[in-house]
Rosetta silent file (secondary structure, phi, psi, omega in degrees, C-alpha in Angstrom):
SEQUENCE: MLHAETDMVKSFAGCAGRFSAEMEHAWLLNDPKAQDYELLRGGFVSLLEATVTAEEAELVLSHRVNSKHAHARLLHTATFGSDITAASAARQTASDLLDQCSLLILGGV
SCORE:     score description
SCORE:     0.000 S_00000001
   1 L     0.000  147.271  179.817    0.004   -0.041    0.010 S_00000001
   2 L   -69.220  151.428  178.266    1.200    3.525   -0.781 S_00000001
   3 H   -58.118  -44.613 -179.914    2.341    5.642    2.195 S_00000001
   4 H   -58.767  -38.681  179.012   -0.389    8.218    1.542 S_00000001
   5 H   -66.681  -41.636  179.323   -3.031    5.464    1.591 S_00000001
   6 H   -63.503  -42.042  176.861   -1.665    4.169    4.883 S_00000001
   7 H   -60.518  -42.087  177.787   -1.795    7.730    6.389 S_00000001
   8 H   -62.702  -48.045  177.770   -5.408    8.066    5.260 S_00000001
   9 H   -57.594  -42.070  177.234   -6.402    4.719    6.812 S_00000001
  10 H   -65.684  -38.246  176.546   -4.697    5.794   10.024 S_00000001
  11 H   -61.993  -45.564  176.181   -6.541    9.089    9.909 S_00000001
  12 H   -57.395  -42.963 -179.508   -9.852    7.286    9.464 S_00000001
  13 H   -64.739  -45.808  178.850   -9.021    4.993   12.411 S_00000001
  14 H   -58.651  -42.515 -177.871   -8.090    7.959   14.652 S_00000001
  15 H   -69.195  -40.789  177.355  -11.302    9.767   13.753 S_00000001
  16 H   -59.025  -41.309  178.467  -13.436    6.697   14.383 S_00000001
  17 H   -70.088  -36.917  179.180  -11.842    6.373   17.823 S_00000001
  18 H   -68.140  -44.095  176.991  -12.289   10.115   18.598 S_00000001
  19 H   -66.950  -29.661  175.740  -15.912   10.066   17.640 S_00000001
  20 H   -65.009  -47.908  179.106  -16.503    6.910   19.679 S_00000001
  21 H   -58.440  -42.652  179.809  -15.045    8.785   22.692 S_00000001
  22 H   -63.645  -43.038  178.452  -17.261   11.824   21.986 S_00000001
  23 H   -57.965  -52.210 -177.371  -20.353    9.592   21.635 S_00000001
  24 H   -66.258  -35.849  174.305  -19.703    7.808   24.907 S_00000001
  25 H   -65.579  -41.747  176.039  -18.943   11.064   26.697 S_00000001
  26 H   -63.364  -39.502  174.284  -22.161   12.579   25.375 S_00000001
  27 H   -54.668  -51.451 -174.907  -24.049    9.480   26.607 S_00000001
  28 H   -56.633  -40.197 -179.077  -22.515    9.968   30.033 S_00000001
  29 L   -90.011    3.098 -176.210  -23.629   13.608   30.145 S_00000001
  30 L    54.520   41.558 -178.816  -27.052   12.899   28.576 S_00000001
  31 L   -89.999  125.410  179.289  -26.125   15.176   25.721 S_00000001
  32 L   -65.995   -8.115  174.173  -28.368   14.910   22.632 S_00000001
  33 L   -69.597  -13.528  179.372  -25.285   15.347   20.412 S_00000001
  34 H   -50.594  -40.132 -178.055  -24.526   11.647   21.087 S_00000001
  35 H   -66.476  -39.435  179.363  -26.637   10.730   18.072 S_00000001
  36 H   -66.898  -39.743 -179.281  -24.650   13.108   15.812 S_00000001
  37 H   -68.765  -34.857  178.703  -21.370   11.665   17.065 S_00000001
  38 H   -64.166  -42.102  176.508  -22.677    8.107   16.517 S_00000001
  39 H   -60.292  -47.557 -178.987  -23.428    9.003   12.895 S_00000001
  40 H   -64.629  -41.883  175.785  -20.051   10.541   12.349 S_00000001
  41 H   -60.600  -43.510 -179.540  -18.320    7.546   13.989 S_00000001
  42 H   -64.326  -34.152  174.568  -20.283    5.239   11.734 S_00000001
  43 H   -64.612  -39.908  176.384  -19.142    7.165    8.691 S_00000001
  44 H   -69.056  -35.678  179.802  -15.510    6.728    9.690 S_00000001
  45 H   -65.418  -44.798 -179.878  -16.023    3.096   10.477 S_00000001
  46 H   -62.155  -41.056  175.574  -17.482    2.603    6.975 S_00000001
  47 H   -61.980  -39.505  178.036  -14.475    4.411    5.431 S_00000001
  48 H   -61.065  -51.238 -177.820  -12.165    2.197    7.480 S_00000001
  49 H   -60.588  -30.707 -178.010  -13.911   -0.975    6.299 S_00000001
  50 H   -83.109  -11.430 -174.574  -13.609    0.149    2.713 S_00000001
  51 H  -123.085  -18.183 -175.388   -9.885    0.941    2.917 S_00000001
  52 L   -84.359  142.703  176.537   -8.132   -1.246    5.464 S_00000001
  53 L   -96.213  163.778 -179.902   -6.440   -4.447    4.283 S_00000001
  54 L   -63.143  -34.008  178.974   -6.374   -7.681    6.267 S_00000001
  55 L   -64.179  -32.376 -177.011   -2.681   -7.201    6.850 S_00000001
  56 L   -89.855  -15.262 -167.867   -3.323   -3.851    8.486 S_00000001
  57 H   -51.403  -44.687 -175.049   -6.418   -4.699   10.446 S_00000001
  58 H   -70.229  -43.105 -179.875   -4.809   -5.376   13.794 S_00000001
  59 H   -65.740  -39.002 -178.477   -2.557   -2.307   13.727 S_00000001
  60 H   -68.643  -36.784  178.278   -5.443   -0.066   12.557 S_00000001
  61 H   -65.909  -43.756  177.456   -7.703   -1.387   15.360 S_00000001
  62 H   -62.156  -38.560  175.859   -4.975   -0.640   17.871 S_00000001
  63 H   -68.149  -37.567  177.767   -4.627    2.906   16.604 S_00000001
  64 H   -65.703  -43.385 -178.588   -8.363    3.414   16.742 S_00000001
  65 H   -66.184  -43.921 -178.569   -8.581    2.174   20.384 S_00000001
  66 H   -63.291  -38.754  178.516   -5.562    4.270   21.374 S_00000001
  67 H   -65.295  -40.739  178.149   -7.064    7.340   19.753 S_00000001
  68 H   -60.972  -47.864 -178.119  -10.348    6.710   21.583 S_00000001
  69 H   -62.526  -44.523 -179.700   -8.654    6.428   24.919 S_00000001
  70 H   -61.944  -42.669 -179.803   -6.528    9.530   24.387 S_00000001
  71 H   -66.351  -40.261  177.923   -9.580   11.524   23.345 S_00000001
  72 H   -57.910  -44.533  177.505  -11.580   10.181   26.266 S_00000001
  73 H   -57.446  -44.529  177.046   -8.790   11.490   28.619 S_00000001
  74 H   -57.653  -47.777 -178.374   -9.053   14.902   26.967 S_00000001
  75 H   -63.695  -39.590  176.228  -12.816   14.992   27.470 S_00000001
  76 H   -58.508  -50.122 -179.503  -12.454   13.854   31.104 S_00000001
  77 H   -59.361  -46.908 -179.851   -9.946   16.588   31.773 S_00000001
  78 H   -61.409  -35.782 -174.334  -12.081   19.211   29.995 S_00000001
  79 H   -91.756  -38.492 -169.184  -15.245   18.247   31.829 S_00000001
  80 H  -117.573   -3.319 -178.826  -14.110   17.170   35.251 S_00000001
  81 L   -68.601  142.855 -179.834  -10.626   18.686   35.716 S_00000001
  82 L   -89.737  -15.987  178.565  -10.086   21.107   38.548 S_00000001
  83 L   -86.496  110.101 -174.164   -7.251   22.925   36.785 S_00000001
  84 H   -62.858  -37.015  178.929   -9.053   25.554   34.656 S_00000001
  85 H   -65.393  -49.989  179.486   -6.059   26.045   32.340 S_00000001
  86 H   -62.732  -40.384  176.981   -5.603   22.317   31.711 S_00000001
  87 H   -61.225  -45.023  177.404   -9.364   21.921   31.204 S_00000001
  88 H   -63.791  -44.559 -179.654   -9.478   24.735   28.648 S_00000001
  89 H   -64.178  -35.985  177.149   -6.472   23.352   26.803 S_00000001
  90 H   -69.001  -35.628  175.721   -7.958   19.886   26.739 S_00000001
  91 H   -62.445  -44.411 -178.355  -11.263   21.204   25.484 S_00000001
  92 H   -68.060  -43.436 -179.950   -9.485   23.136   22.677 S_00000001
  93 H   -60.055  -47.258  178.632   -7.341   20.183   21.727 S_00000001
  94 H   -57.514  -45.862  179.346  -10.398   17.838   21.531 S_00000001
  95 H   -60.126  -47.884  177.353  -12.181   20.413   19.428 S_00000001
  96 H   -59.965  -40.264  177.131   -9.234   20.872   17.111 S_00000001
  97 H   -64.170  -39.428  177.161   -8.931   17.106   16.562 S_00000001
  98 H   -69.698  -34.281  176.169  -12.604   16.798   15.637 S_00000001
  99 H   -59.765  -47.481  177.914  -12.257   19.767   13.280 S_00000001
 100 H   -56.116  -40.058  179.127   -9.417   17.921   11.553 S_00000001
 101 H   -66.827  -43.446 -177.147  -11.604   14.839   11.207 S_00000001
 102 H   -63.456  -27.440  176.326  -14.515   16.820    9.832 S_00000001
 103 L   -67.647  -21.875 -176.345  -12.256   18.128    7.066 S_00000001
 104 L   -77.932  -17.017 -173.102  -11.723   14.536    5.894 S_00000001
 105 L  -117.991  150.127  177.385  -15.427   13.999    4.973 S_00000001
 106 L   -64.609  140.483 -176.640  -17.728   15.682    2.502 S_00000001
 107 L    82.654    2.853 -179.002  -19.954   18.245    4.197 S_00000001
 108 L   -70.713 -179.964 -175.442  -17.343   18.668    6.911 S_00000001
 109 L   -60.715    0.000    0.000  -16.511   21.925    8.676 S_00000001
């Protein structure tokens, strides 16, 4: 597979993980945006399924899970952190990462 294709698959996996974290966080907070995040996550999962090869599957899944956990930590810090500066930085980082994901899909930000 070409390097650019591998980078794109990795981006799709990271975004699927990030939107999974956003969806679960929204469920935790009873936020109605959970449905929107679920749809976006599903879109990235579909892109992943269409682009990942069997040889890459394990590595891609690992990247997706790691991205989800990292994003969940950002959301936890942003929502429940007592350090206002760290919470604000985490919130901004999470938002920036989602914006990057949105740029990968048609109709994105």
